[in-house]
DSSP file (Angstrom, degrees, kcal/mol; ACC not computed):
  #  RESIDUE AA STRUCTURE BP1 BP2  ACC     N-H-->O    O-->H-N    N-H-->O    O-->H-N    TCO  KAPPA ALPHA  PHI   PSI    X-CA   Y-CA   Z-CA
    1    1 A M              0   0    0      0, 0.0     2,-0.1     0, 0.0   116,-0.1   0.000 360.0 360.0 360.0 129.8  -22.8   -1.2   -0.8
    2    2 A T     >  -     0   0    0      1,-0.1     4,-2.3     4,-0.0     5,-0.2  -0.443 360.0-112.2 -83.4 162.9  -19.9    0.2    1.1
    3    3 A V  H  > S+     0   0    0      2,-0.2     4,-2.5     1,-0.2     5,-0.2   0.894 120.4  53.5 -61.3 -38.1  -20.0    3.4    3.0
    4    4 A N  H  > S+     0   0    0      1,-0.2     4,-2.1     2,-0.2    -1,-0.2   0.934 108.7  49.7 -59.9 -44.5  -17.5    4.9    0.5
    5    5 A D  H  > S+     0   0    0      1,-0.2     4,-2.6     2,-0.2    -2,-0.2   0.896 109.3  52.3 -63.9 -37.2  -19.8    3.8   -2.4
    6    6 A C  H  X S+     0   0    0     -4,-2.3     4,-1.8     1,-0.2    -1,-0.2   0.940 110.5  46.9 -65.8 -45.5  -22.7    5.5   -0.6
    7    7 A Y  H  <>S+     0   0    0     -4,-2.5     5,-2.5     1,-0.2     4,-0.5   0.872 111.4  51.4 -67.2 -32.7  -20.8    8.8   -0.2
    8    8 A D  H ><5S+     0   0    0     -4,-2.1     3,-1.2     3,-0.2    -2,-0.2   0.930 108.3  52.8 -65.4 -44.2  -19.7    8.6   -3.9
    9    9 A K  H 3<5S+     0   0    0     -4,-2.6    -2,-0.2     1,-0.3    -1,-0.2   0.857 111.6  45.1 -59.6 -36.4  -23.4    8.1   -4.9
   10   10 A M  T 3<5S-     0   0    0     -4,-1.8    63,-0.3    -5,-0.2    -1,-0.3   0.460 117.9-109.3 -88.1  -4.2  -24.5   11.1   -2.9
   11   11 A G  T < 5S+     0   0    0     -3,-1.2    62,-1.0    -4,-0.5     2,-0.3   0.952  73.3 134.8  72.5  52.1  -21.6   13.4   -4.2
   12   12 A A      < -     0   0    0     -5,-2.5     2,-1.0    60,-0.2    -1,-0.2  -0.904  62.3-112.4-132.2 158.4  -19.8   13.5   -1.0
   13   13 A N     >  -     0   0    0     57,-0.6     4,-1.6    -2,-0.3     5,-0.1  -0.794  28.0-177.9 -94.3  99.8  -16.1   13.2    0.2
   14   14 A Y  H  > S+     0   0    0     -2,-1.0     4,-2.6     1,-0.2     5,-0.2   0.893  80.2  55.8 -66.2 -42.0  -16.0   10.0    2.2
   15   15 A Q  H  > S+     0   0    0      1,-0.2     4,-2.3     2,-0.2    -1,-0.2   0.903 106.2  52.8 -62.0 -41.4  -12.2   10.4    3.1
   16   16 A N  H  > S+     0   0    0      1,-0.2     4,-1.1     2,-0.2    -1,-0.2   0.960 114.0  40.5 -61.3 -49.4  -12.9   13.9    4.6
   17   17 A V  H  X S+     0   0    0     -4,-1.6     4,-2.3     1,-0.2    -2,-0.2   0.821 112.1  56.4 -70.5 -29.9  -15.6   12.6    6.8
   18   18 A L  H  X S+     0   0    0     -4,-2.6     4,-2.6     1,-0.2    -1,-0.2   0.898 103.3  56.2 -64.0 -41.5  -13.7    9.5    7.7
   19   19 A G  H  < S+     0   0    0     -4,-2.3    -1,-0.2    -5,-0.2    -2,-0.2   0.827 112.4  40.6 -58.8 -32.9  -10.8   11.6    8.9
   20   20 A R  H  < S+     0   0    0     -4,-1.1    -2,-0.2    -5,-0.2    -1,-0.2   0.895 121.3  39.8 -85.1 -39.3  -13.1   13.5   11.3
   21   21 A F  H  < S-     0   0    0     -4,-2.3    -2,-0.2     1,-0.1    -3,-0.2   0.683  95.8-141.3 -88.6 -18.9  -15.1   10.5   12.6
   22   22 A G     <  +     0   0    0     -4,-2.6     2,-0.3    -5,-0.2    -4,-0.1   0.131  68.5  44.7  84.1 -19.2  -12.1    8.0   12.8
   23   23 A S  S  > S-     0   0    0      1,-0.1     4,-2.1    -5,-0.0     3,-0.5  -0.991  74.8-122.6-156.9 150.7  -13.7    4.8   11.6
   24   24 A E  H  > S+     0   0    0     -2,-0.3     4,-2.6     1,-0.2     5,-0.2   0.859 112.9  57.1 -58.1 -36.5  -16.0    3.5    8.8
   25   25 A S  H  > S+     0   0    0      2,-0.2     4,-2.3     1,-0.2    -1,-0.2   0.868 106.9  47.7 -67.5 -35.8  -18.3    2.1   11.5
   26   26 A M  H  > S+     0   0    0     -3,-0.5     4,-2.3     2,-0.2     5,-0.3   0.893 112.1  50.4 -72.7 -42.5  -18.8    5.6   13.2
   27   27 A V  H  X S+     0   0    0     -4,-2.1     4,-2.3     2,-0.2    -2,-0.2   0.942 113.3  45.3 -55.6 -49.7  -19.4    7.2    9.8
   28   28 A K  H  X S+     0   0    0     -4,-2.6     4,-2.8     2,-0.2     5,-0.2   0.923 110.7  53.3 -59.1 -48.6  -22.0    4.7    8.9
   29   29 A R  H  X S+     0   0    0     -4,-2.3     4,-1.1     1,-0.2    -2,-0.2   0.953 116.8  36.9 -52.8 -54.3  -23.7    4.8   12.3
   30   30 A F  H  X S+     0   0    0     -4,-2.3     4,-0.5     1,-0.2    -1,-0.2   0.854 113.9  55.3 -75.6 -32.3  -24.2    8.6   12.2
   31   31 A A  H >< S+     0   0    0     -4,-2.3     3,-1.5    -5,-0.3     4,-0.3   0.937 107.9  50.6 -62.6 -45.3  -24.9    8.8    8.4
   32   32 A L  H >< S+     0   0    0     -4,-2.8     3,-1.3     1,-0.3     4,-0.2   0.783  98.5  66.6 -67.2 -24.6  -27.8    6.3    8.8
   33   33 A K  H >< S+     0   0    0     -4,-1.1     3,-1.2     1,-0.3     4,-0.4   0.682  85.9  73.3 -63.0 -20.3  -29.2    8.3   11.7
   34   34 A F  G X< S+     0   0    0     -3,-1.5     3,-0.9    -4,-0.5    -1,-0.3   0.775  82.2  67.0 -66.3 -24.3  -29.9   11.0    9.1
   35   35 A L  G <  S+     0   0    0     -3,-1.3    -1,-0.3    -4,-0.3    -2,-0.2   0.694 101.7  49.8 -67.7 -17.1  -32.8    8.8    7.8
   36   36 A Q  G <  S+     0   0    0     -3,-1.2    -1,-0.2    -4,-0.2     2,-0.2   0.573  86.5 105.6 -98.4 -11.0  -34.6    9.5   11.1
   37   37 A D    <   -     0   0    0     -3,-0.9     3,-0.2    -4,-0.4     4,-0.2  -0.497  52.9-163.3 -72.7 137.1  -34.1   13.3   11.0
   38   38 A D     >  +     0   0    0     -2,-0.2     4,-2.4     1,-0.1     5,-0.2   0.167  57.4 108.9-107.7  13.6  -37.2   15.3   10.2
   39   39 A S  H  > S+     0   0    0      1,-0.2     4,-2.5     2,-0.2     5,-0.2   0.901  79.6  50.4 -59.2 -45.3  -35.6   18.6    9.2
   40   40 A F  H  > S+     0   0    0      1,-0.2     4,-2.8     2,-0.2    -1,-0.2   0.917 111.4  47.7 -61.8 -42.7  -36.3   18.2    5.5
   41   41 A D  H  > S+     0   0    0      1,-0.2     4,-2.4     2,-0.2    -2,-0.2   0.876 112.8  50.4 -67.5 -33.9  -40.0   17.4    6.2
   42   42 A Q  H  X S+     0   0    0     -4,-2.4     4,-2.9     2,-0.2    -1,-0.2   0.919 110.1  49.8 -64.5 -42.0  -40.2   20.4    8.5
   43   43 A L  H  X S+     0   0    0     -4,-2.5     4,-2.1     2,-0.2    -2,-0.2   0.944 112.5  46.1 -57.6 -52.0  -38.7   22.6    5.9
   44   44 A K  H  X S+     0   0    0     -4,-2.8     4,-2.2     1,-0.2     5,-0.2   0.949 114.3  48.8 -58.9 -51.0  -41.1   21.5    3.2
   45   45 A D  H  X S+     0   0    0     -4,-2.4     4,-2.1     1,-0.2    -1,-0.2   0.901 110.5  50.5 -57.3 -45.7  -44.1   21.8    5.6
   46   46 A A  H  <>S+     0   0    0     -4,-2.9     5,-3.0     1,-0.2     4,-0.3   0.851 110.3  50.4 -66.9 -32.5  -43.1   25.3    6.7
   47   47 A L  H ><5S+     0   0    0     -4,-2.1     3,-0.8     3,-0.2    -1,-0.2   0.890 108.9  49.5 -69.0 -40.0  -42.7   26.5    3.2
   48   48 A V  H 3<5S+     0   0    0     -4,-2.2    -2,-0.2     1,-0.2    -1,-0.2   0.890 115.2  45.7 -66.2 -38.9  -46.1   25.2    2.2
   49   49 A K  T 3<5S-     0   0    0     -4,-2.1    -1,-0.2    -5,-0.2    -2,-0.2   0.438 110.8-123.8 -82.0  -1.9  -47.5   27.0    5.3
   50   50 A Q  T < 5 +     0   0    0     -3,-0.8     2,-0.9    -4,-0.3    -3,-0.2   0.860  58.6 151.9  58.7  36.7  -45.5   30.2    4.4
   51   51 A D     >< -     0   0    0     -5,-3.0     4,-2.3     1,-0.2    -1,-0.2  -0.797  20.7-179.2 -99.5  90.9  -43.9   30.0    7.9
   52   52 A A  H  > S+     0   0    0     -2,-0.9     4,-2.6     1,-0.2     5,-0.2   0.836  75.2  54.2 -62.0 -36.3  -40.6   31.7    7.3
   53   53 A E  H  > S+     0   0    0      2,-0.2     4,-2.3     1,-0.2    -1,-0.2   0.944 112.7  42.2 -67.2 -47.4  -39.2   31.4   10.8
   54   54 A T  H  > S+     0   0    0      1,-0.2     4,-2.6     2,-0.2     5,-0.2   0.878 114.3  53.4 -64.5 -39.8  -39.8   27.6   11.0
   55   55 A A  H  X S+     0   0    0     -4,-2.3     4,-2.5     2,-0.2     5,-0.2   0.913 109.4  47.7 -62.1 -42.9  -38.5   27.2    7.4
   56   56 A F  H  X S+     0   0    0     -4,-2.6     4,-2.7     2,-0.2    -2,-0.2   0.953 113.4  48.0 -64.3 -47.0  -35.3   29.1    8.2
   57   57 A R  H  X S+     0   0    0     -4,-2.3     4,-2.0     1,-0.2    -2,-0.2   0.916 114.2  46.4 -57.4 -45.1  -34.7   27.0   11.4
   58   58 A A  H  X S+     0   0    0     -4,-2.6     4,-2.2     2,-0.2    -1,-0.2   0.878 113.4  48.0 -69.6 -40.6  -35.3   23.7    9.5
   59   59 A A  H  X S+     0   0    0     -4,-2.5     4,-2.6    -5,-0.2    23,-0.2   0.893 112.0  50.8 -65.2 -40.6  -33.0   24.7    6.6
   60   60 A H  H  X S+     0   0    0     -4,-2.7     4,-2.0    -5,-0.2    -2,-0.2   0.867 111.0  48.0 -68.1 -36.6  -30.4   25.7    9.1
   61   61 A T  H  X S+     0   0    0     -4,-2.0     4,-2.5     2,-0.2    -2,-0.2   0.916 111.9  49.4 -64.5 -46.8  -30.6   22.4   10.9
   62   62 A L  H  X S+     0   0    0     -4,-2.2     4,-2.6     1,-0.2    -2,-0.2   0.910 110.5  51.0 -64.2 -41.9  -30.4   20.5    7.7
   63   63 A K  H  X S+     0   0    0     -4,-2.6     4,-2.1    15,-0.2    -1,-0.2   0.948 110.1  49.1 -55.8 -49.9  -27.4   22.5    6.6
   64   64 A G  H  X S+     0   0    0     -4,-2.0     4,-2.7     1,-0.2     5,-0.2   0.868 109.9  50.5 -58.7 -43.4  -25.7   21.8    9.8
   65   65 A L  H  X S+     0   0    0     -4,-2.5     4,-2.8     1,-0.2    -1,-0.2   0.933 111.3  48.9 -60.5 -46.2  -26.4   18.1    9.7
   66   66 A C  H  X>S+     0   0    0     -4,-2.6     5,-2.1     1,-0.2     4,-0.6   0.836 110.6  50.9 -65.3 -32.1  -25.0   17.8    6.2
   67   67 A M  H ><5S+     0   0    0     -4,-2.1     3,-0.6     3,-0.2    -1,-0.2   0.943 112.9  44.4 -67.3 -47.6  -22.0   19.7    7.1
   68   68 A N  H 3<5S+     0   0    0     -4,-2.7    -2,-0.2     1,-0.2    -1,-0.2   0.910 117.6  44.8 -64.7 -40.6  -21.2   17.5   10.1
   69   69 A L  H 3<5S-     0   0    0     -4,-2.8    -1,-0.2    -5,-0.2    -2,-0.2   0.543 111.1-119.7 -81.4  -7.7  -22.0   14.3    8.1
   70   70 A G  T <<5 +     0   0    0     -3,-0.6     2,-1.8    -4,-0.6   -57,-0.6   0.773  57.9 153.6  74.7  22.9  -20.0   15.5    5.1
   71   71 A F    >>< +     0   0    0     -5,-2.1     4,-2.4    -6,-0.2     3,-0.7  -0.483  20.4 177.2 -82.2  68.2  -22.9   15.3    2.7
   72   72 A D  H 3>  +     0   0    0     -2,-1.8     4,-2.4     1,-0.3    -1,-0.2   0.757  66.4  48.3 -50.1 -46.8  -21.3   18.0    0.5
   73   73 A S  H 3> S+     0   0    0    -62,-1.0     4,-1.4   -63,-0.3    -1,-0.3   0.897 116.5  43.7 -71.7 -36.1  -23.7   18.4   -2.3
   74   74 A L  H <> S+     0   0    0     -3,-0.7     4,-2.1   -64,-0.2    -2,-0.2   0.824 111.1  56.3 -74.7 -27.7  -26.7   18.7   -0.1
   75   75 A Y  H  X S+     0   0    0     -4,-2.4     4,-2.3    -9,-0.2    -2,-0.2   0.934 104.4  53.1 -67.2 -41.5  -24.8   21.0    2.3
   76   76 A E  H  X S+     0   0    0     -4,-2.4     4,-1.6     1,-0.2    -2,-0.2   0.926 114.5  38.9 -63.0 -43.8  -24.1   23.4   -0.5
   77   77 A V  H  X S+     0   0    0     -4,-1.4     4,-2.0     2,-0.2    -1,-0.2   0.871 115.3  51.7 -75.6 -33.6  -27.7   23.8   -1.7
   78   78 A S  H  X S+     0   0    0     -4,-2.1     4,-2.2     2,-0.2   -15,-0.2   0.828 108.6  54.0 -70.8 -30.4  -29.2   23.8    1.8
   79   79 A S  H  X S+     0   0    0     -4,-2.3     4,-2.2    -5,-0.2    -1,-0.2   0.898 106.9  49.4 -64.5 -40.5  -26.7   26.5    2.7
   80   80 A A  H  X S+     0   0    0     -4,-1.6     4,-2.0     1,-0.2    -2,-0.2   0.916 112.6  47.7 -64.2 -44.6  -27.8   28.6   -0.1
   81   81 A L  H  X S+     0   0    0     -4,-2.0     4,-1.7     2,-0.2    -2,-0.2   0.868 109.0  54.2 -65.1 -39.0  -31.4   28.1    0.9
   82   82 A T  H  X S+     0   0    0     -4,-2.2     4,-1.1     2,-0.2    -1,-0.2   0.917 108.8  48.6 -61.4 -45.7  -30.6   28.9    4.5
   83   83 A E  H  < S+     0   0    0     -4,-2.2     4,-0.4     1,-0.2     3,-0.4   0.889 109.1  53.6 -63.2 -38.6  -29.0   32.2    3.5
   84   84 A N  H  < S+     0   0    0     -4,-2.0     3,-0.3     1,-0.2     5,-0.3   0.849 114.9  40.6 -60.4 -35.8  -32.0   33.0    1.4
   85   85 A L  H >< S+     0   0    0     -4,-1.7     3,-2.8     1,-0.2    -1,-0.2   0.529  85.5  99.8 -90.1  -9.0  -34.3   32.5    4.3
   86   86 A R  T 3< S+     0   0    0     -4,-1.1    -1,-0.2    -3,-0.4    -2,-0.1   0.822  80.4  53.0 -52.5 -36.2  -32.1   34.1    6.9
   87   87 A G  T 3  S-     0   0    0     -4,-0.4    -1,-0.3    -3,-0.3     3,-0.1   0.352 114.6-116.6 -82.0   9.5  -34.1   37.4    6.7
   88   88 A R  S <  S+     0   0    0     -3,-2.8     2,-0.4     1,-0.2   -36,-0.2   0.828  74.5 129.6  55.6  34.9  -37.2   35.4    7.5
   89   89 A Q        -     0   0    0     -5,-0.3     2,-1.3   -37,-0.1    -1,-0.2  -0.957  57.7-141.2-115.4 137.9  -38.7   36.4    4.1
   90   90 A L        +     0   0    0     -2,-0.4     2,-0.4    -3,-0.1    -5,-0.1  -0.590  52.4 132.9-102.1  77.9  -40.1   34.0    1.7
   91   91 A N  S    S-     0   0    0     -2,-1.3    -2,-0.1    -7,-0.3     0, 0.0  -0.989  74.4  -7.1-124.4 123.4  -38.8   35.5   -1.6
   92   92 A G  S    S+     0   0    0     -2,-0.4     4,-0.5     1,-0.1     3,-0.2   0.729  87.1 126.8  68.6  23.2  -37.1   33.4   -4.3
   93   93 A W     >  +     0   0    0      1,-0.2     4,-3.1     2,-0.1     5,-0.2   0.700  49.3  83.8 -81.2 -19.9  -36.9   30.2   -2.3
   94   94 A E  H  > S+     0   0    0      1,-0.3     4,-1.9     2,-0.2    -1,-0.2   0.866  92.8  38.7 -62.8 -46.9  -38.6   28.1   -4.9
   95   95 A S  H  > S+     0   0    0      2,-0.2     4,-1.5     1,-0.2    -1,-0.3   0.833 117.1  53.2 -71.8 -31.1  -35.8   27.2   -7.2
   96   96 A L  H  > S+     0   0    0     -4,-0.5     4,-2.3     2,-0.2    -2,-0.2   0.912 109.7  48.4 -69.2 -40.9  -33.4   26.8   -4.2
   97   97 A F  H  X S+     0   0    0     -4,-3.1     4,-3.1     1,-0.2     5,-0.2   0.889 105.4  57.6 -65.0 -37.4  -35.8   24.4   -2.5
   98   98 A E  H  X S+     0   0    0     -4,-1.9     4,-2.3    -5,-0.2    -1,-0.2   0.908 108.2  47.1 -59.1 -40.1  -36.1   22.4   -5.7
   99   99 A K  H  X S+     0   0    0     -4,-1.5     4,-2.5     2,-0.2     5,-0.3   0.911 112.2  51.0 -65.1 -41.9  -32.3   21.9   -5.6
  100  100 A V  H  X S+     0   0    0     -4,-2.3     4,-3.2   -23,-0.2    -2,-0.2   0.947 110.6  47.5 -56.1 -50.0  -32.5   20.9   -2.0
  101  101 A E  H  X S+     0   0    0     -4,-3.1     4,-2.5     1,-0.2    -2,-0.2   0.903 111.7  50.4 -62.3 -42.3  -35.2   18.4   -2.6
  102  102 A Q  H  X S+     0   0    0     -4,-2.3     4,-1.5    -5,-0.2    -1,-0.2   0.938 115.4  42.8 -62.3 -44.6  -33.4   16.9   -5.6
  103  103 A R  H  X S+     0   0    0     -4,-2.5     4,-2.5     2,-0.2     5,-0.2   0.901 111.6  54.6 -69.2 -41.5  -30.2   16.5   -3.6
  104  104 A Y  H  X S+     0   0    0     -4,-3.2     4,-3.4    -5,-0.3     5,-0.2   0.937 107.3  51.0 -52.7 -50.7  -32.0   15.3   -0.5
  105  105 A L  H  X S+     0   0    0     -4,-2.5     4,-2.6     1,-0.2    -1,-0.2   0.880 108.9  50.5 -59.0 -39.5  -33.7   12.5   -2.5
  106  106 A I  H  X S+     0   0    0     -4,-1.5     4,-2.1     2,-0.2    -1,-0.2   0.916 113.3  45.5 -64.5 -44.4  -30.3   11.4   -3.8
  107  107 A V  H  X S+     0   0    0     -4,-2.5     4,-2.6     2,-0.2     5,-0.2   0.944 113.8  49.4 -63.9 -48.4  -28.8   11.3   -0.3
  108  108 A R  H  X S+     0   0    0     -4,-3.4     4,-2.7    -5,-0.2     5,-0.2   0.928 110.6  49.5 -61.0 -47.2  -31.8    9.5    1.1
  109  109 A E  H  X S+     0   0    0     -4,-2.6     4,-2.2    -5,-0.2    -1,-0.2   0.891 112.5  47.8 -60.1 -42.5  -31.8    6.9   -1.7
  110  110 A A  H  X S+     0   0    0     -4,-2.1     4,-1.8     2,-0.2    -1,-0.2   0.917 113.2  48.0 -67.4 -42.4  -28.0    6.3   -1.2
  111  111 A L  H  X S+     0   0    0     -4,-2.6     4,-2.7     2,-0.2    -2,-0.2   0.912 110.9  50.4 -60.7 -45.1  -28.5    6.0    2.6
  112  112 A E  H  X S+     0   0    0     -4,-2.7     4,-2.9     1,-0.2    -2,-0.2   0.922 110.8  50.4 -64.8 -39.8  -31.4    3.6    2.2
  113  113 A E  H  X S+     0   0    0     -4,-2.2     4,-0.9    -5,-0.2    -1,-0.2   0.874 110.3  48.6 -62.8 -35.9  -29.4    1.5   -0.1
  114  114 A L  H  < S+     0   0    0     -4,-1.8     3,-0.4     2,-0.2     4,-0.2   0.911 112.6  48.9 -70.0 -42.1  -26.5    1.4    2.4
  115  115 A Q  H >< S+     0   0    0     -4,-2.7     3,-1.6     1,-0.2    -2,-0.2   0.914 109.6  52.0 -64.8 -44.3  -29.0    0.4    5.2
  116  116 A A  H 3< S+     0   0    0     -4,-2.9    -1,-0.2     1,-0.3    -2,-0.2   0.728 102.4  60.9 -68.9 -19.0  -30.5   -2.4    3.0
  117  117 A S  T 3<        0   0    0     -4,-0.9    -1,-0.3    -3,-0.4    -2,-0.2   0.519 360.0 360.0 -84.4  -3.5  -27.0   -3.8    2.3
  118  118 A E    <         0   0    0     -3,-1.6    -1,-0.2    -4,-0.2    -2,-0.1   0.495 360.0 360.0 -64.9 360.0  -26.4   -4.4    6.1
């Protein structure tokens, strides 16, 4: 799998991120580091524990990572969840988190496939 194929699979614009990072190897290097990030797990755990402050911070971190890495579809849904949690209130987050989780799994699967093809 190429890096471009990976970005296509996750619903992201590879050319956009390539323009910012300058080379395919840099895009790949930083994209694969996403697999080590625990923001999603922190978000999920905080929501289960009803910890609005930690949930907001984790969602905000996830959103920022996705923006920087060009993971457009995950960025969009994590941004919506971040805005929902901005007031540190846990109201109406469930359907937003479900979308984040669905997109996160797609991104993770694509990245794992890219990693396995090394």
